[in-house]
N, C-alpha and C positions, 0 to 999 in steps of 0.2 A: 312330962314328958320323957322318955328314956332319953338314954344315951345316943342310940342310934338316930333318932329323929334329930338331937340338937347337933350331930356331927353332921348330918345331911342338910339342915336349914344352913348352916356355917358355910358349907359347901357353896350352895347356891347363893346365896348373900356375896362370896367373896367373888363368884364368877360374874354375878350383875355388875359389882365395883369394878372388876376388868375389864368388861367389855365397854363401859361407860368412858373408860380412860384410854380408850384403844390408839387413839391419835398421838396422846402422848407418849404411848409406851414407845410406838414407831418412831418416832422422832428419838426418843433414848436410844433405842435398838441402833438407827442410822449413828449416830453419837459413839456409841458402843464400838460399833464397827469401824469406824473411821478412826478411831483410836487403838484398835486391835484387842480391846477387853471383851468383846462377846466372846473370844477363844477361852478365856478363863472362866467366863458365865457357863460357857458350855460344857468347860470340863467339870466345874464344881456339880452342876446337874448331873451329868453321867456318874462322878463318883458317888452321889446320894443314891441316884437310881439302883447302881449294881450294887451297892452297900445294901440296900432294901430287898433285892432280890436275894442276894446271898443269903442273909437272914431268913426271910420266907423259905427258902430251899432248906437250911439247916434245920428250922423249926418243922418242916414237913417230914424230914427223914428221921428227928426224935421222935415224933407221934406215930410214925411208921413202925418204929423198931419197938415202940412202947405196945402199941394194939398186936403186934405179933408175940411178943413175950408175957403178955395179960390176958 
């Protein structure tokens, strides 16, 4: 199996695992929301996503410069 197939299988298996535990996740979300910790989780997720988008944007700019120069 190539690397893409392995990653795809991992994502699918994780997705199936998460859907089977949906009720437990909802209970945990209610608990975190009542304690006010859900905002910390949202802030961390947003920070990671913004970092990933910035990284991809920087890589795209570098590749564009390389393509024009070479």
